[in-house]
N, C-alpha and C positions, 0 to 999 in steps of 0.2 A: 504493500500500500504506500502511496505517497503521503506526505505529512498531512495534507488536508483530509484525505480519506481516513487516516488514523485518528485524527481529531474527531471526525464525525462518528466513527465506530466507538470511541471511548466515551463520548458525551451523550450518546443515545439514551434516553430515559432518565437522565440526571435532573434533579430538581434545581440545583444551583451549583455554580462553579466559581470559586474564588482563588485565583483570578484567571480569566480565559487567556489573557495575553501571556501569563506566566506558564501555563500548560503548553501553549504553542511554542514558547521559547525553549522550555526544557525538553520537549519532544525533538526539537531541532538540534539542541546540544547533544542529546542522547544519540541521535542518528549520526552526528558528525564524529563524536568521540568513541562511540561503541559502548559507552557505559549505560547499563539499564537503569531505569528509574526505580527507586525504592518505594513501593506502594504498600501502605499499611492499613489494615482493618482490625479492630479489636472486638472480641466477643467475650463478654463475661458469662461464664458457665452457670447461669442462674436457673436453668431448667434442663432436664435430661435429653431433650430432643430439639432439633431444629425444624422449623416449618417453612412453607413457601415464602413467607414474608422475609425470612432471613436470606433466602436465595437471591433476592433482587440484587443485593450488594455482592454476594458471592459470584454471581454471574458476571458482574462488572469486573470483579477481581480476575476472573478467567479471561476477560477481554484484554486486560493489561498483559496477562501471561501470553496470550496469543501473539502479542506484538513484541515479546522478548523481554519484558520487564520483570523485576523481582517482586514477588508478593510475600509480604509478611502476614501470616495469619496469627495474630496475637491473642492468646487465650488469657483472659484477665483473671488469673487466679489470685493476683495481688489486689487489683481494683475490686474484684468480687467480694473480698473480705470487708471492703468499705461499704459497697452497695451504691449503685448509680442512682442519684436523686432525680434524674431526668423524668419529668412528667409526674412526679410524686407530690402529693399534698401532705404526706406524712413521711417520717424517716423510714427508709427501707430496711427491713431486718437483714442483718448480715448473715451470709451463709457460713456453715461450718466448713472446716478444711476437708472433711470426708465427703460432704455434698459436692464441693467444688471439684475434688479429684474424680469422683464418679461421673459428673456431668462433663468434665473436660475430656475424658476418655471417649465418651459417645460423640462429642463434637469432632474429635480427630478422625473417627471412623466415617462420620456422615459427610463432612465437608469435601472429602475426596470423591464424592459422587459427581461433583462439578469441577473441582480444581485438579490441576495436573500435579501429582505429588512430587514429581521431579523438579518442578519449578516453584514449589511452595516451601517457605521456611516457617515452620511452626515454632513459635516462641511463647514461653510463659513469662508474663511480666513480673512475677515474683522473683525472677532471676536477677533483676536489677533493683526492683523496689525493695526487696528483702535485704539489700546491702545498705540501704539508707539508714543511718543511725539517727538518734534524736536530733543531732545538730544538722544532719543532712536534710531531714524533714523541715526543720526550722528555716534552713536556707531556702528550700523550695517555697515555703509559705511567704518568705520575704519578697517574692517576685510579683505578688498580686495583693491588692487591697480588698478589704471587706466591701467597699463601695463598688468596686468592679464586680465582685461576686454577686452583689445584689442587683446588678443589671440583668442578671439571668432571670427569665420570666417566672420560673417555678419558685425560685428563692424569693423574688420580689413579692409574689402573690402570698406566699406563706408568711413572710415578714409583715405584710400589710394586714393579714387576717389574724396575726398573733399566734400562728401555728409554730410549734417548736422547729428550730433548725439546729441540728447538732454540729459542733465545730468540725467533726470528722467528715461531714458531707462536703465541706469546702475543699477537702483534700482530694476529692474524686477527680474533678477536672484538672487539677495540678498533676496528679499521678498519671492520668491519661496523656497529658501533654508531655510529661517527662519520658514516656514511651517513645514519642516522636524524636526527642532529642537524642536518646540512646541509639535509636535505629537510623539516625540521619535521614529522616523520612522526606521524600520529595512530594508524595501525594498521600493524603489520608482521606479515607472515605467513611461515611456514616449516614445514618438516616437524618432527615431534616430536623428531628428533635435533638440531634447531637451537635448542632451548629456551634453553640456556645463552647462546648468542650474542645471542638476542633480549632476554634479561633484562639483559645488559650495556648494550644500547641504552636501556632504561628508566633505568638508573643514570646514563649519560652525559647523557641529556636533562635529568634532575633537576639534575645538576651545572651544566648550561648554562642553567638557569632556564626550561626548557620543560616543559609537562605530559608525563609519561611516556607513551610509546606503549602502546597496547593490543596484546597478543600473541595471535595466533590461530594455533595450530598445526594443520596438517592431518594426517590419518592417512597412514601410509606404505602405498603400494599393493603388495600381493604380486604377484610376477611370475607368468608362465603356469604355473609349477610349483606355485603355491599355497603355497609355503613361504617362500622368500627374498624380500626386498625386490626390486622390479623393478630390474634393472641390466643394462647392456650387457655388463659384464664377466662376469656370471653366465649370459648367454645366455638369460635368461627374460623378455626385453622385447618390447614391440610398439612399434616406432618410428612416430612420427606422419607421417614422410615415406615410409614403406614403401608399395609398390604396394597398391591396394585388395584385390586377390585375397589377398595375403599377410596383410594385417591381418585380413580376414574369417576366414581359416582359423585364424589363431592364436587369435582370440576363440572360435571354435567348438571349439578344442581344450582350453579350460579346463574345470575341473570344474564340475558343477552348483552346488555350494555356493559356489565362488568367484564364480560369475556374479552372485549377489546383492550381493556386495561391490563388484563392478565397476559394477552398476546404481547403487549408492549413491554411489560416488565419481566416476564418469565420465559420469553423465547428470544431467539436471535432474528426474528422476522423484522424486516425494515419497516419504517413507517409507510413507505409506498406500498409494500406488500399488504400491510394491514388495511390501508385505505381501499385497495383493490378488492380484498375479501369482503370488507364491509359493504361496498357498493354492489356486490353480487346478490345481496338479500337472501342468503342461505345460512341463517344462524345455526341450525341444527348440524349441518354438515361441518361448519367451521368449529363448533363447540366440540364435536366428537374428535376432530383433528387436534384441537388444543389438548383435550384430555389424553389423547394418544401420545402427543409430544411430551407432556409432563410425566406420564408414567414411564415412558421410554427413558427419559433423562435420569430417573432415579432408580429404575429397575432394569428393564431390557426391552428390546423390540418384541420378543416373544411374550413377555409379561403384559405389554401394552395390548397386543393382539388378543390375548386371552381375556383381559379385563373388558375389552370392547365386546367380545363375544358374550361374556357373562352379563354385561349390561343389556345387550340386545335381548338375550333370552329371559332374564329375570325381571327387568324393569319394563322393557317395551312390549314383550310378549307375555309377561307374567307367568313364565314357565318355572318349574321347580329347578333350583340350582343343581349343577352336577355334583358339587361338593357338599351337599346337604348332610348335616350331622344327624345321626339317629341316637335318641336318648331313651333309656328305659325309665318308666314311671309306673307307680303302683296303680293297678286296675281298680275300678270302682267309680263311684260318683265323685268327681273331683271339682274343686273350685278353680275356675279357669284363670283368675288373676294370680292365684298362688302358683298354678302350673307355669304360667308365663314367667313369673319372677324366678322360680326355682330352676328352670331350664335355660335361663339366660336370654329369653325372648324379650324381656323387659327389665330395666335396671332396678325397678322398685315396684312394690305393690300398688302404689298410687299411680305410677305410669302405666302399669298393666290395666288398671281399672279405666284409665283415661282412653287407652287404645280400644278397649272393649266398647265403651260408650260411643266413641267416635266412628265405629264401624271399620276400624283398621285391622281387625282380626278375621282371618279366614281359616276354616278347617276343611280340608279336602276340597278346596276351591269354592267353598260356600261361606258367605259372611256369617259370622257368629257373634251374637250380642248377649246371649244368655250367660249368667254368672256361673253356671254349672255345665259339666259335660260328662256323659256316661262313657266310660272306657271299659269294655268287656275284656277279660283276660285273653291275651294273644292278639288283640286288635292293634292295628297300626294306623295312625292318622298323620297327615301332613299339615302343619300349622304355620301360618304366616302372620307375624305381628309387625305392622309397619313394613320395614325393609328386611326384617330378619326371618329366617326360615329354620324350622326344625322338624324332624320326623320323630314322632312319639310312639314308642312301642310299650303297650300295656303288659305288665308282668305280675 
């Protein structure tokens, strides 16, 4: 690629770039000198799994790798002990060392579903943060004022409302910025909610005599509800380690409008490609193609094909799944809600009763709303509750 094409490839889907002219200049310098840019992204291991929202930035990391640059995947086992205050109206509980270590291991496994392991440097920021003694931390704190910290929206809001702000929370952006100094970072990427932290990195690099890093913020991906940011806590996420069938169905469940947003942020399709698909007015065709692409990226081509076949059979034709599980259950007059809960067809008795009342339960392809069911010894019935299937064998 020529430099203009590289710039377009690297900036597709970005929310903001600080500064555009600096990135153009460093790309030109890199091309001339042969020195790859150091590109850093940090992930605090606050949960055991990554979801598609995380992959927006991971995909952009891969784009830098494609052009020969060095990607630092920084696992924030040091910053995670502080707890990122971004977007919080209360102090975030700090993780234990055991929780961080477990989560970090899963991150290392999952991130290479997209990144090239040979072009990725995985670093734990406890490596350098752990070497800062009390005086080192004090020196780091001297680089920033409380007034500057209170320019941050979430800190300012909490201060105005009289909500507690712990002193250690001010250390988080400084610790993240120190990562950039240690790694001589040329580009740091993060979500739009990380802008303040990234700007602190520029300031600390200037103070250390380094060229300030370029900031590239990626757009935050809406969850499957199309409203809130994708989050496990909100239940609107698609995990990259989920089974292919589940991933495919969740993608097929998003709105047609949200589909184009996913195409932009979760695939390598160009904006011209997306505009052409949108103009074709074939949303079902393109949503199935999107689901296939996403499952293929995180599993395999064969898994994507099987997930598509399962979706067609089970959801579009309402046929019994090929992999339906058979469960033994005591014969007799049974309470259906209890049956659904105990066999895993419903997560709770309340949800089982809701499924019954709403007509979402079928037994042998017939809608069932009665609270009881007669199961003679030796009988076998096929039950569907919402999207879940089980074959029940009376014993």
